[in-house]
C-alpha atoms as an extended CHARMM CRD file, in Angstrom:
* protein
*
       224  EXT
         1         1  MET       CA              8.9550000000       24.2700000000       10.8520000000  PROA      1               0.0000000000
         2         2  ARG       CA              8.1570000000       20.9830000000       12.5630000000  PROA      2               0.0000000000
         3         3  LEU       CA              7.3200000000       17.8030000000       10.6700000000  PROA      3               0.0000000000
         4         4  LEU       CA              6.8280000000       14.1320000000       11.4700000000  PROA      4               0.0000000000
         5         5  PHE       CA              8.4490000000       11.5010000000        9.2550000000  PROA      5               0.0000000000
         6         6  ALA       CA              7.4760000000        7.8820000000        9.8890000000  PROA      6               0.0000000000
         7         7  ASP       CA              9.1080000000        4.9610000000        8.0720000000  PROA      7               0.0000000000
         8         8  ASP       CA             10.1320000000        1.5800000000        9.4320000000  PROA      8               0.0000000000
         9         9  HSD       CA             13.4340000000        1.5760000000        7.5290000000  PROA      9               0.0000000000
        10        10  THR       CA             16.1930000000        3.5360000000        9.2410000000  PROA      10              0.0000000000
        11        11  LEU       CA             18.1810000000        3.7780000000        6.0060000000  PROA      11              0.0000000000
        12        12  VAL       CA             15.2360000000        5.4160000000        4.2240000000  PROA      12              0.0000000000
        13        13  ARG       CA             14.8020000000        7.9570000000        7.0130000000  PROA      13              0.0000000000
        14        14  GLU       CA             18.5050000000        8.7580000000        6.9890000000  PROA      14              0.0000000000
        15        15  GLY       CA             18.4800000000        9.1640000000        3.2060000000  PROA      15              0.0000000000
        16        16  ILE       CA             15.4520000000       11.4520000000        3.0620000000  PROA      16              0.0000000000
        17        17  ARG       CA             16.1610000000       13.5260000000        6.1870000000  PROA      17              0.0000000000
        18        18  PRO       CA             18.7140000000       15.8910000000        4.5300000000  PROA      18              0.0000000000
        19        19  PHE       CA             16.1840000000       16.8090000000        1.8530000000  PROA      19              0.0000000000
        20        20  LEU       CA             13.5090000000       17.5420000000        4.4500000000  PROA      20              0.0000000000
        21        21  ASN       CA             15.9120000000       20.0320000000        6.0050000000  PROA      21              0.0000000000
        22        22  GLU       CA             15.7300000000       21.9750000000        2.7220000000  PROA      22              0.0000000000
        23        23  LEU       CA             12.0550000000       22.8100000000        3.2640000000  PROA      23              0.0000000000
        24        24  ALA       CA             12.7390000000       25.7860000000        5.5090000000  PROA      24              0.0000000000
        25        25  GLU       CA             15.5570000000       27.6710000000        7.1850000000  PROA      25              0.0000000000
        26        26  THR       CA             14.8700000000       25.8210000000       10.4310000000  PROA      26              0.0000000000
        27        27  VAL       CA             13.3350000000       22.3490000000       10.2920000000  PROA      27              0.0000000000
        28        28  GLU       CA             12.7030000000       19.9850000000       13.1880000000  PROA      28              0.0000000000
        29        29  VAL       CA             12.1610000000       16.4150000000       11.9910000000  PROA      29              0.0000000000
        30        30  LEU       CA             10.4290000000       14.0500000000       14.4030000000  PROA      30              0.0000000000
        31        31  GLU       CA             10.9410000000       10.4120000000       13.4250000000  PROA      31              0.0000000000
        32        32  ALA       CA              8.9870000000        7.2150000000       14.0200000000  PROA      32              0.0000000000
        33        33  GLU       CA              9.2330000000        3.6220000000       12.8150000000  PROA      33              0.0000000000
        34        34  SER       CA              5.5600000000        2.6240000000       13.1160000000  PROA      34              0.0000000000
        35        35  LEU       CA              2.1010000000        4.1760000000       13.1170000000  PROA      35              0.0000000000
        36        36  SER       CA              1.7080000000        3.8210000000       16.8850000000  PROA      36              0.0000000000
        37        37  THR       CA              5.0300000000        5.5720000000       17.4910000000  PROA      37              0.0000000000
        38        38  ALA       CA              4.0840000000        8.2530000000       14.9540000000  PROA      38              0.0000000000
        39        39  GLN       CA              0.7860000000        8.8590000000       16.7440000000  PROA      39              0.0000000000
        40        40  GLN       CA              2.6100000000        9.2060000000       20.0670000000  PROA      40              0.0000000000
        41        41  GLN       CA              5.0760000000       11.6470000000       18.5160000000  PROA      41              0.0000000000
        42        42  ALA       CA              2.2570000000       13.6490000000       16.9490000000  PROA      42              0.0000000000
        43        43  GLU       CA              0.3000000000       13.8630000000       20.2000000000  PROA      43              0.0000000000
        44        44  SER       CA              3.2910000000       15.0940000000       22.2000000000  PROA      44              0.0000000000
        45        45  ALA       CA              4.5020000000       17.5460000000       19.5230000000  PROA      45              0.0000000000
        46        46  ASP       CA              3.7420000000       21.2270000000       20.0330000000  PROA      46              0.0000000000
        47        47  GLY       CA              2.2180000000       21.7970000000       16.6170000000  PROA      47              0.0000000000
        48        48  LEU       CA              3.0330000000       20.0430000000       13.3590000000  PROA      48              0.0000000000
        49        49  ASP       CA              3.2710000000       21.5530000000        9.8990000000  PROA      49              0.0000000000
        50        50  LEU       CA              3.5210000000       18.3190000000        7.9070000000  PROA      50              0.0000000000
        51        51  ILE       CA              3.1550000000       14.5500000000        8.4020000000  PROA      51              0.0000000000
        52        52  LEU       CA              4.8540000000       11.9890000000        6.1360000000  PROA      52              0.0000000000
        53        53  LEU       CA              3.8610000000        8.3520000000        6.4700000000  PROA      53              0.0000000000
        54        54  ASP       CA              5.2600000000        5.2250000000        4.8430000000  PROA      54              0.0000000000
        55        55  LEU       CA              2.2890000000        3.3040000000        3.4730000000  PROA      55              0.0000000000
        56        56  LYS       CA              3.6740000000       -0.1560000000        4.3250000000  PROA      56              0.0000000000
        57        57  MET       CA              5.0740000000        0.3610000000        7.8170000000  PROA      57              0.0000000000
        58        58  PRO       CA              3.6160000000       -1.5170000000       10.8190000000  PROA      58              0.0000000000
        59        59  GLY       CA              0.1640000000       -0.4030000000       11.9350000000  PROA      59              0.0000000000
        60        60  MET       CA             -0.8840000000        1.3990000000        8.7710000000  PROA      60              0.0000000000
        61        61  ASP       CA             -3.5390000000       -1.1440000000        7.6710000000  PROA      61              0.0000000000
        62        62  GLY       CA             -3.7620000000        0.3150000000        4.2040000000  PROA      62              0.0000000000
        63        63  PHE       CA             -4.9770000000        3.8960000000        4.3990000000  PROA      63              0.0000000000
        64        64  ALA       CA             -6.7360000000        3.4630000000        7.7350000000  PROA      64              0.0000000000
        65        65  GLY       CA             -3.6810000000        4.6690000000        9.6400000000  PROA      65              0.0000000000
        66        66  ALA       CA             -3.3220000000        7.7670000000        7.4880000000  PROA      66              0.0000000000
        67        67  GLU       CA             -7.0380000000        8.5060000000        7.8290000000  PROA      67              0.0000000000
        68        68  ALA       CA             -6.7700000000        8.2530000000       11.6300000000  PROA      68              0.0000000000
        69        69  MET       CA             -3.8560000000       10.7010000000       11.5810000000  PROA      69              0.0000000000
        70        70  ILE       CA             -5.8390000000       13.1230000000        9.4130000000  PROA      70              0.0000000000
        71        71  LYS       CA             -8.7830000000       13.0110000000       11.8310000000  PROA      71              0.0000000000
        72        72  SER       CA             -6.6220000000       13.5170000000       14.9150000000  PROA      72              0.0000000000
        73        73  HSD       CA             -4.6440000000       16.3760000000       13.3350000000  PROA      73              0.0000000000
        74        74  PRO       CA             -7.0430000000       18.3530000000       11.1160000000  PROA      74              0.0000000000
        75        75  GLY       CA             -5.4230000000       21.0370000000        9.0440000000  PROA      75              0.0000000000
        76        76  VAL       CA             -2.0350000000       19.3100000000        8.9550000000  PROA      76              0.0000000000
        77        77  PRO       CA             -1.1630000000       17.9420000000        5.4810000000  PROA      77              0.0000000000
        78        78  VAL       CA             -0.6490000000       14.1690000000        5.5680000000  PROA      78              0.0000000000
        79        79  VAL       CA              1.5430000000       12.7580000000        2.8000000000  PROA      79              0.0000000000
        80        80  ILE       CA              2.0600000000        9.1370000000        1.8160000000  PROA      80              0.0000000000
        81        81  LEU       CA              5.5280000000        7.9020000000        0.8450000000  PROA      81              0.0000000000
        82        82  SER       CA              5.5380000000        4.6010000000       -0.9890000000  PROA      82              0.0000000000
        83        83  GLY       CA              8.0150000000        2.4040000000       -2.8020000000  PROA      83              0.0000000000
        84        84  HSD       CA              5.2610000000        1.0670000000       -5.0710000000  PROA      84              0.0000000000
        85        85  TYR       CA              2.0400000000        2.5630000000       -6.3090000000  PROA      85              0.0000000000
        86        86  ASN       CA             -0.7610000000        2.0390000000       -8.7880000000  PROA      86              0.0000000000
        87        87  ARG       CA             -3.8710000000        3.8760000000       -9.9070000000  PROA      87              0.0000000000
        88        88  ARG       CA             -6.0730000000        2.1640000000       -7.3360000000  PROA      88              0.0000000000
        89        89  ASP       CA             -3.8200000000        3.1570000000       -4.4390000000  PROA      89              0.0000000000
        90        90  VAL       CA             -3.5290000000        6.7620000000       -5.5720000000  PROA      90              0.0000000000
        91        91  ARG       CA             -7.2700000000        7.0200000000       -6.0680000000  PROA      91              0.0000000000
        92        92  ALA       CA             -7.8290000000        5.5360000000       -2.6000000000  PROA      92              0.0000000000
        93        93  ALA       CA             -5.4170000000        8.1100000000       -1.1850000000  PROA      93              0.0000000000
        94        94  LEU       CA             -7.5610000000       10.8870000000       -2.6490000000  PROA      94              0.0000000000
        95        95  ASP       CA            -10.7030000000        9.3380000000       -1.1920000000  PROA      95              0.0000000000
        96        96  HSD       CA             -9.1190000000        9.2280000000        2.2700000000  PROA      96              0.0000000000
        97        97  GLY       CA             -8.1260000000       12.8880000000        2.2210000000  PROA      97              0.0000000000
        98        98  ILE       CA             -4.3990000000       12.4700000000        1.6380000000  PROA      98              0.0000000000
        99        99  SER       CA             -2.6470000000       15.7000000000        0.6160000000  PROA      99              0.0000000000
       100       100  GLY       CA              0.0280000000       13.9730000000       -1.4220000000  PROA      100             0.0000000000
       101       101  TYR       CA              1.2510000000       10.6140000000       -2.6760000000  PROA      101             0.0000000000
       102       102  ILE       CA              4.9950000000       10.6580000000       -3.3310000000  PROA      102             0.0000000000
       103       103  PRO       CA              6.9090000000        7.6880000000       -4.7820000000  PROA      103             0.0000000000
       104       104  LYS       CA             10.2090000000        6.9300000000       -3.0610000000  PROA      104             0.0000000000
       105       105  SER       CA             11.7590000000        6.7180000000       -6.5130000000  PROA      105             0.0000000000
       106       106  ILE       CA             11.3480000000       10.4810000000       -7.0020000000  PROA      106             0.0000000000
       107       107  GLY       CA             14.4560000000       12.6740000000       -6.9700000000  PROA      107             0.0000000000
       108       108  GLY       CA             15.3910000000       14.3620000000       -3.7170000000  PROA      108             0.0000000000
       109       109  MET       CA             14.8470000000       17.9860000000       -4.7550000000  PROA      109             0.0000000000
       110       110  ALA       CA             11.7700000000       17.0290000000       -6.7860000000  PROA      110             0.0000000000
       111       111  MET       CA             10.3660000000       15.6180000000       -3.5480000000  PROA      111             0.0000000000
       112       112  VAL       CA             11.2040000000       18.8680000000       -1.7730000000  PROA      112             0.0000000000
       113       113  ASN       CA              9.3680000000       20.8610000000       -4.4280000000  PROA      113             0.0000000000
       114       114  ALA       CA              6.3990000000       18.4800000000       -4.2510000000  PROA      114             0.0000000000
       115       115  LEU       CA              6.2430000000       18.9770000000       -0.4750000000  PROA      115             0.0000000000
       116       116  ARG       CA              6.4230000000       22.7460000000       -0.9430000000  PROA      116             0.0000000000
       117       117  LEU       CA              3.4220000000       22.5470000000       -3.2600000000  PROA      117             0.0000000000
       118       118  ILE       CA              1.5430000000       20.5160000000       -0.6710000000  PROA      118             0.0000000000
       119       119  MET       CA              2.3530000000       22.9880000000        2.0880000000  PROA      119             0.0000000000
       120       120  ALA       CA              1.0800000000       25.7480000000       -0.1830000000  PROA      120             0.0000000000
       121       121  GLY       CA             -2.3020000000       24.0210000000       -0.1420000000  PROA      121             0.0000000000
       122       122  GLU       CA             -2.1290000000       21.9270000000       -3.3080000000  PROA      122             0.0000000000
       123       123  LYS       CA             -2.2340000000       18.1660000000       -3.7760000000  PROA      123             0.0000000000
       124       124  TYR       CA              0.5930000000       16.2100000000       -5.3510000000  PROA      124             0.0000000000
       125       125  LEU       CA              0.0670000000       12.8910000000       -7.1270000000  PROA      125             0.0000000000
       126       126  PRO       CA              2.4360000000       10.9350000000       -9.4070000000  PROA      126             0.0000000000
       127       127  SER       CA              1.5230000000       12.0260000000      -12.9130000000  PROA      127             0.0000000000
       128       128  ASP       CA              2.3030000000        8.7370000000      -14.6450000000  PROA      128             0.0000000000
       129       129  VAL       CA             -0.1930000000        6.7140000000      -12.6340000000  PROA      129             0.0000000000
       130       130  PHE       CA             -3.1840000000        7.8110000000      -14.7260000000  PROA      130             0.0000000000
       131       131  ALA       CA             -2.6750000000        6.3240000000      -18.1810000000  PROA      131             0.0000000000
       132       132  GLU       CA             -4.5450000000        7.5960000000      -21.2100000000  PROA      132             0.0000000000
       133       133  THR       CA             -6.7860000000        4.5210000000      -21.1420000000  PROA      133             0.0000000000
       134       134  ASP       CA             -7.8990000000        5.4190000000      -17.6180000000  PROA      134             0.0000000000
       135       135  ARG       CA             -9.3080000000        8.8280000000      -18.5240000000  PROA      135             0.0000000000
       136       136  PRO       CA            -13.0110000000        7.9350000000      -18.9490000000  PROA      136             0.0000000000
       137       137  GLU       CA            -13.1540000000        5.9690000000      -15.7040000000  PROA      137             0.0000000000
       138       138  ASP       CA            -11.2750000000        8.6190000000      -13.7680000000  PROA      138             0.0000000000
       139       139  ALA       CA            -12.8320000000       11.6950000000      -15.3560000000  PROA      139             0.0000000000
       140       140  SER       CA            -13.8500000000       13.1690000000      -12.0180000000  PROA      140             0.0000000000
       141       141  ILE       CA            -10.2540000000       12.9860000000      -10.8210000000  PROA      141             0.0000000000
       142       142  LEU       CA             -8.6750000000       14.3440000000      -13.9800000000  PROA      142             0.0000000000
       143       143  GLU       CA            -10.9420000000       17.3390000000      -14.4580000000  PROA      143             0.0000000000
       144       144  PRO       CA             -9.1730000000       20.5580000000      -13.4030000000  PROA      144             0.0000000000
       145       145  HSD       CA            -10.2470000000       21.8770000000      -10.0460000000  PROA      145             0.0000000000
       146       146  GLU       CA             -8.8190000000       24.3180000000       -7.5460000000  PROA      146             0.0000000000
       147       147  LYS       CA             -5.6500000000       23.3300000000       -5.7160000000  PROA      147             0.0000000000
       148       148  SER       CA             -5.0540000000       20.0110000000       -7.4200000000  PROA      148             0.0000000000
       149       149  SER       CA             -1.8060000000       18.6900000000       -8.8850000000  PROA      149             0.0000000000
       150       150  VAL       CA             -2.7240000000       15.5940000000      -10.8700000000  PROA      150             0.0000000000
       151       151  GLY       CA             -0.1170000000       15.3630000000      -13.5740000000  PROA      151             0.0000000000
       152       152  LEU       CA             -2.3630000000       14.8150000000      -16.5980000000  PROA      152             0.0000000000
       153       153  MET       CA             -4.1040000000       18.1380000000      -16.0600000000  PROA      153             0.0000000000
       154       154  ILE       CA             -1.0130000000       19.8070000000      -17.5560000000  PROA      154             0.0000000000
       155       155  ASP       CA             -0.4430000000       19.3550000000      -21.2770000000  PROA      155             0.0000000000
       156       156  SER       CA              3.0660000000       17.9530000000      -21.6520000000  PROA      156             0.0000000000
       157       157  GLU       CA              3.0900000000       19.0380000000      -25.3300000000  PROA      157             0.0000000000
       158       158  ARG       CA              4.1620000000       22.5230000000      -24.2570000000  PROA      158             0.0000000000
       159       159  PHE       CA              7.5900000000       21.1750000000      -23.3060000000  PROA      159             0.0000000000
       160       160  THR       CA              8.3880000000       20.0070000000      -26.8550000000  PROA      160             0.0000000000
       161       161  ASN       CA              9.3970000000       23.5480000000      -27.8490000000  PROA      161             0.0000000000
       162       162  LEU       CA             12.1260000000       23.7850000000      -25.2410000000  PROA      162             0.0000000000
       163       163  THR       CA             15.6670000000       23.7900000000      -26.5610000000  PROA      163             0.0000000000
       164       164  LYS       CA             18.2190000000       21.3920000000      -25.0760000000  PROA      164             0.0000000000
       165       165  ARG       CA             19.7360000000       24.2300000000      -23.0460000000  PROA      165             0.0000000000
       166       166  GLU       CA             16.3240000000       25.3480000000      -21.7920000000  PROA      166             0.0000000000
       167       167  GLY       CA             15.5790000000       21.7910000000      -20.7460000000  PROA      167             0.0000000000
       168       168  GLU       CA             18.8340000000       21.6990000000      -18.7930000000  PROA      168             0.0000000000
       169       169  ILE       CA             18.0120000000       24.9340000000      -17.0410000000  PROA      169             0.0000000000
       170       170  LEU       CA             14.4430000000       23.8810000000      -16.2570000000  PROA      170             0.0000000000
       171       171  SER       CA             15.6950000000       20.6570000000      -14.6870000000  PROA      171             0.0000000000
       172       172  HSD       CA             17.9370000000       22.7500000000      -12.4250000000  PROA      172             0.0000000000
       173       173  LEU       CA             14.9740000000       24.9690000000      -11.5240000000  PROA      173             0.0000000000
       174       174  VAL       CA             13.0240000000       21.8860000000      -10.4990000000  PROA      174             0.0000000000
       175       175  ASP       CA             16.0100000000       20.8160000000       -8.3800000000  PROA      175             0.0000000000
       176       176  GLY       CA             15.7790000000       24.1400000000       -6.5310000000  PROA      176             0.0000000000
       177       177  LEU       CA             18.9140000000       25.8660000000       -7.8680000000  PROA      177             0.0000000000
       178       178  THR       CA             19.0970000000       29.6720000000       -8.1040000000  PROA      178             0.0000000000
       179       179  ASN       CA             20.0360000000       31.4670000000      -11.3310000000  PROA      179             0.0000000000
       180       180  LYS       CA             23.5140000000       32.0920000000       -9.9460000000  PROA      180             0.0000000000
       181       181  GLU       CA             23.9510000000       28.4130000000       -9.0500000000  PROA      181             0.0000000000
       182       182  ILE       CA             22.7200000000       27.3200000000      -12.5030000000  PROA      182             0.0000000000
       183       183  ALA       CA             25.1290000000       29.7470000000      -14.1730000000  PROA      183             0.0000000000
       184       184  ARG       CA             27.9870000000       28.2880000000      -12.1350000000  PROA      184             0.0000000000
       185       185  GLU       CA             26.8770000000       24.7260000000      -12.9230000000  PROA      185             0.0000000000
       186       186  LEU       CA             26.6210000000       25.3450000000      -16.6780000000  PROA      186             0.0000000000
       187       187  GLU       CA             29.5760000000       27.7610000000      -16.8090000000  PROA      187             0.0000000000
       188       188  ILE       CA             27.6600000000       30.5560000000      -18.5190000000  PROA      188             0.0000000000
       189       189  GLN       CA             26.7630000000       34.1010000000      -17.4470000000  PROA      189             0.0000000000
       190       190  GLU       CA             23.8730000000       34.6780000000      -15.0720000000  PROA      190             0.0000000000
       191       191  ILE       CA             22.2570000000       37.1850000000      -17.4570000000  PROA      191             0.0000000000
       192       192  THR       CA             22.1120000000       34.4070000000      -20.0740000000  PROA      192             0.0000000000
       193       193  ILE       CA             20.3430000000       32.1720000000      -17.5620000000  PROA      193             0.0000000000
       194       194  LYS       CA             17.7870000000       34.9150000000      -16.9370000000  PROA      194             0.0000000000
       195       195  ILE       CA             17.0590000000       35.1610000000      -20.6560000000  PROA      195             0.0000000000
       196       196  HSD       CA             16.6230000000       31.3990000000      -20.9440000000  PROA      196             0.0000000000
       197       197  VAL       CA             14.3630000000       31.3560000000      -17.8680000000  PROA      197             0.0000000000
       198       198  ARG       CA             12.0940000000       34.0180000000      -19.4050000000  PROA      198             0.0000000000
       199       199  ASN       CA             11.8670000000       31.9390000000      -22.5830000000  PROA      199             0.0000000000
       200       200  ILE       CA             11.0380000000       28.8280000000      -20.5250000000  PROA      200             0.0000000000
       201       201  TYR       CA              8.2370000000       30.6850000000      -18.7410000000  PROA      201             0.0000000000
       202       202  ARG       CA              6.7910000000       31.8230000000      -22.0860000000  PROA      202             0.0000000000
       203       203  LYS       CA              6.9490000000       28.3710000000      -23.6940000000  PROA      203             0.0000000000
       204       204  ILE       CA              5.4110000000       26.3760000000      -20.8280000000  PROA      204             0.0000000000
       205       205  GLY       CA              2.9290000000       29.0450000000      -19.7710000000  PROA      205             0.0000000000
       206       206  ALA       CA              4.4220000000       29.9250000000      -16.3850000000  PROA      206             0.0000000000
       207       207  LYS       CA              4.3610000000       33.3430000000      -14.7360000000  PROA      207             0.0000000000
       208       208  ASN       CA              7.1930000000       32.7710000000      -12.2990000000  PROA      208             0.0000000000
       209       209  ARG       CA              9.7100000000       30.2260000000      -10.9890000000  PROA      209             0.0000000000
       210       210  ALA       CA              7.3380000000       28.5480000000       -8.5430000000  PROA      210             0.0000000000
       211       211  GLN       CA              4.7210000000       28.0880000000      -11.2560000000  PROA      211             0.0000000000
       212       212  ALA       CA              7.3160000000       26.7020000000      -13.6790000000  PROA      212             0.0000000000
       213       213  VAL       CA              8.3240000000       24.0940000000      -11.0980000000  PROA      213             0.0000000000
       214       214  ARG       CA              4.6880000000       23.2580000000      -10.3710000000  PROA      214             0.0000000000
       215       215  ILE       CA              3.8360000000       22.8450000000      -14.0680000000  PROA      215             0.0000000000
       216       216  SER       CA              6.8960000000       20.6410000000      -14.5960000000  PROA      216             0.0000000000
       217       217  LEU       CA              6.0400000000       18.4070000000      -11.6540000000  PROA      217             0.0000000000
       218       218  GLN       CA              2.3730000000       18.1910000000      -12.6020000000  PROA      218             0.0000000000
       219       219  SER       CA              3.1300000000       17.2310000000      -16.1920000000  PROA      219             0.0000000000
       220       220  GLY       CA              5.5810000000       14.4980000000      -15.2530000000  PROA      220             0.0000000000
       221       221  TRP       CA              8.1350000000       16.2200000000      -17.5040000000  PROA      221             0.0000000000
       222       222  THR       CA             11.6850000000       14.8970000000      -17.4720000000  PROA      222             0.0000000000
       223       223  PRO       CA             14.6630000000       16.3150000000      -19.3860000000  PROA      223             0.0000000000
       224       224  ASN       CA             15.7080000000       14.4780000000      -22.5410000000  PROA      224             0.0000000000
C-alpha cells in the first residue's frame, strides 16, 4: 500500500506515521510539507492508494488544493486532516468530493479504522459536527444514502443497552484489538470475550466486527 501524507508540521507527521503503518502489512508513506510538494510527490509516485492533506498547510487555499488533487488523481480517496472544523467546512468538503474529514483530535486507532472505512469506499465525517438544530437545513446530507458515514445517520440510542463490560470491549474493538488481545487486556478468558462480542453485535445491530466498528464510528459513540 502506498499513501501520501502532507502536513506542514513535522511533529504531526511523526506522530501520525506509526498509525498509518497499521493500515496494511506493508505501507509506504510518502511525506510532504506543502501542497506543491505533495503534488510533486503524487506525480512521481507509481500509484497511490490514499492521499491525506492538512487543510491549513501552505498552498491549500481552502479546499481548492484538495479539489485539484482529486482531479489529477481520480479514483484515489483524498482525506482532509484538520485541527479545527465546523459544519460549514465539513459541508464544503462534501461539495468538493472529499472522501473523508478527520479531526486531528481523534484517537490513533479510531483514525486507522476511519481510513479503513474510506478505503472500503465509504465516506467518513465527524459525527458531532451536525447538531440537532442543523437537521432541517442539512436534510440532504443527513438522509441515508449508499456508502456514506455521517454520524447522525446511526441512532446512538442503541448503545444505551450496553453493559459497562460490553462498552469496554467495544472500545477495544474500535481500537483494532483482537479477541485474544482484549482477553489479555481485561484478564478474562477469550471465550467470554466472544460471548460479549456476540451480545454487542445484537444490541447495536451489527453483523460482524467491521460493521460494529463502522456503526460505533458513525454514531460518535464513546465509552462511559
